[in-house]
C-alpha positions in Angstrom: 17.2 -6.6 -14.5 19.4 -7.4 -11.6 18.1 -6.7 -8.1 14.8 -5.1 -9.0 11.5 -6.5 -8.3 8.1 -5.2 -9.4 5.5 -7.2 -7.6 5.8 -5.2 -4.6 9.5 -5.1 -3.9 13.0 -4.5 -5.1 16.1 -4.9 -3.0 18.6 -2.7 -4.8 19.0 1.0 -5.3 19.0 0.5 -9.1 15.4 -0.2 -9.4 12.4 -0.3 -7.0 9.1 -0.4 -8.7 6.0 -2.4 -8.3 3.0 -3.1 -10.4 0.1 -1.1 -9.3 -1.9 2.2 -9.7 -5.4 3.8 -9.7 -7.7 5.8 -7.4 -11.1 6.3 -6.0 -12.6 8.3 -3.2 -13.5 6.7 0.1 -15.9 3.9 -0.8 -18.6 2.0 1.0 -17.2 -1.2 2.5 -18.3 -4.4 0.8 -20.8 -6.3 3.0 -19.7 -9.9 2.7 -18.0 -11.0 5.9 -17.2 -7.5 7.0 -17.2 -7.2 10.8 -17.4 -3.8 12.4 -14.4 -3.1 14.7 -15.4 -2.0 18.1 -15.6 1.8 18.0 -12.8 2.2 15.5 -13.3 4.1 12.3 -10.9 2.8 9.7 -9.5 4.2 6.4 -7.7 1.8 4.0 -5.7 4.0 1.6 -3.8 2.0 -1.0 -1.7 2.4 -4.2 -1.5 -0.4 -6.6 -0.2 -0.8 -10.2 -1.3 -3.5 -12.6 0.8 -4.5 -15.6 4.2 -6.2 -16.0 5.5 -7.4 -12.7 8.3 -9.4 -11.1 7.3 -13.0 -10.5 9.7 -15.6 -8.9 12.7 -14.2 -10.8 10.8 -13.6 -14.0 8.0 -11.4 -15.2 4.2 -11.8 -15.3 1.4 -9.4 -16.4 -1.2 -8.7 -13.7 -4.7 -7.5 -14.6 -5.1 -6.5 -10.9 -2.1 -5.3 -8.9 -1.0 -7.3 -5.9 -1.7 -4.5 -3.4 -5.2 -4.1 -4.8 -5.8 -7.8 -4.3 -4.6 -7.5 -0.7 -6.7 -4.3 -0.1 -9.9 -6.1 -1.4 -9.2 -9.0 0.9 -8.9 -6.7 3.9 -12.1 -4.8 2.9 -14.0 -8.1 2.8 -13.0 -8.9 6.3 -13.5 -5.6 8.2 -15.7 -2.5 7.9 -13.6 0.3 6.5 -13.7 3.1 4.0 -11.4 2.5 1.0 -9.5 5.1 -1.0 -7.4 4.1 -4.0 -4.4 6.5 -4.5 -3.8 7.3 -8.2 -1.0 9.3 -9.7 -1.9 12.3 -11.9 0.8 11.0 -14.3 0.0 7.3 -14.3 2.8 4.8 -13.9 3.6 2.8 -17.0 2.5 -0.8 -17.4 6.1 -1.5 -18.6 8.2 -2.9 -15.8 11.5 -1.3 -16.9 9.9 2.1 -17.4 8.3 2.0 -13.9 11.6 0.9 -12.3 13.4 3.8 -14.0 10.8 6.3 -12.9 10.9 5.1 -9.4 14.7 5.4 -9.2 14.4 9.0 -10.4 11.7 9.8 -7.9 13.6 8.3 -5.0 16.8 10.0 -6.0 15.0 13.4 -6.2 12.9 12.7 -3.0 10.0 13.6 -5.3 6.3 13.9 -4.3 4.4 12.6 -7.3 1.0 14.5 -7.6 -2.1 12.5 -6.8 -5.6 13.0 -8.1 -8.7 13.4 -6.1 -7.3 12.9 -2.6 -9.7 12.8 0.4 -10.4 16.3 1.7 -9.9 15.1 5.2 -9.1 12.1 7.3 -10.2 13.6 10.6 -13.1 11.1 11.1 -10.8 8.1 11.2 -9.1 6.5 14.2 -7.0 3.9 12.3 -5.4 4.3 8.8 -4.1 1.4 6.9 -1.5 2.6 4.3 -1.1 -0.1 1.7 1.4 -0.2 -1.2 4.0 -2.3 -2.9 7.6 -2.0 -1.8 9.8 -0.6 -4.6 13.5 -0.5 -4.0 13.2 -1.2 -0.3 10.6 1.5 0.4 7.0 2.5 -0.5 6.6 4.4 -3.7 7.2 8.1 -3.2 3.5 8.8 -4.0 2.7 7.3 -0.5 4.7 10.2 1.0 2.7 12.6 -1.1 -0.5 11.2 0.4 0.7 11.0 4.0 2.1 14.5 4.2 -1.3 16.0 3.3 -2.9 15.2 6.6 -2.8 15.6 10.3 -2.4 12.2 11.9 -2.5 13.3 15.5 -4.4 10.7 17.7 -4.5 8.1 14.9 -2.8 4.8 14.5 -1.1 4.0 11.2 -0.5 0.4 10.1 1.8 -0.1 7.1 0.6 -2.8 4.6 2.9 -4.0 1.8 3.3 -6.5 -1.0 6.9 -7.3 -1.8 9.3 -9.7 -3.4 11.9 -9.9 -0.6 12.0 -6.7 1.4 9.0 -7.2 3.7 7.8 -3.9 5.1 11.0 -2.1 3.8 11.4 1.3 5.5 7.7 2.0 5.8 7.6 2.2 9.6 10.4 4.8 9.6 9.1 6.7 6.6 5.5 6.9 7.9 6.8 7.9 11.4 8.3 10.9 9.6 5.5 11.7 7.1 2.4 10.9 9.2 2.7 13.8 11.6 1.5 12.8 15.1 0.6 9.2 14.3 1.3 6.1 16.3 2.9 3.6 14.0 1.4 0.2 14.7 2.2 -3.4 13.6 2.5 -3.7 9.8 1.5 -6.5 7.4 3.9 -7.6 4.6 2.7 -10.2 2.1 4.9 -11.6 -0.7 3.4 -10.5 -4.0 3.5 -14.0 -5.6 1.5 -15.4 -2.6 -1.1 -12.7 -2.1 -3.9 -14.8 -3.4 -3.4 -17.3 -0.6 -2.9 -14.8 2.2 -6.3 -14.9 3.8 -5.3 -16.7 7.0 -2.3 -14.4 7.4 -4.4 -11.3 6.9 -7.1 -12.5 9.3 -4.5 -13.2 12.0 -2.9 -9.7 11.6 -6.3 -8.0 11.7 -7.1 -9.8 14.9 -3.7 -8.8 16.4 -4.2 -5.1 15.7 -7.7 -5.2 17.2 -9.9 -4.5 14.1 -11.4 -8.0 13.5 -13.6 -9.9 15.9 -15.0 -13.3 15.2 
């Protein structure tokens, strides 16, 4: 599969999919090392797909998707509510099938249905939108989620796992879909390196003002 990565990113138009999916309503932050951010109420909403994934030019099977690993890391470091975005029609564990579906959804500018979305995000000041990068952009399901809500007065930070496209087009896309939001500094972590990203994540959280030592 030339030019298509599924760990979080794919650089070509012929296939952007990533390994990850599932959903839960806003959850209680894990205690651990969580540090309350001064006066900021934070929502971490993420989409993650386990299964067959791109891995250094080959494939690997992930029990937990890369973006979920990253979301768990963030949740251990700061106080936030967590919502896992899940498709009504789940994405396949098969790499090629997910790539093909993603291409169809991008080409059609689709909005895949999501199950059990939060009724409101009004109480939050900061929203972290986390996903893989598939074919240079976030999966279309992230647009489905973002377009449901009024983001006026909120800051949105893109968070991505990828193979080589970094944040992709997320800043531009979220500026369009998160009506009224300020788009803040994003975080992009290579999928193969997500398990070792603690220092990078800590540094980013400090820079955006939600982590205090």
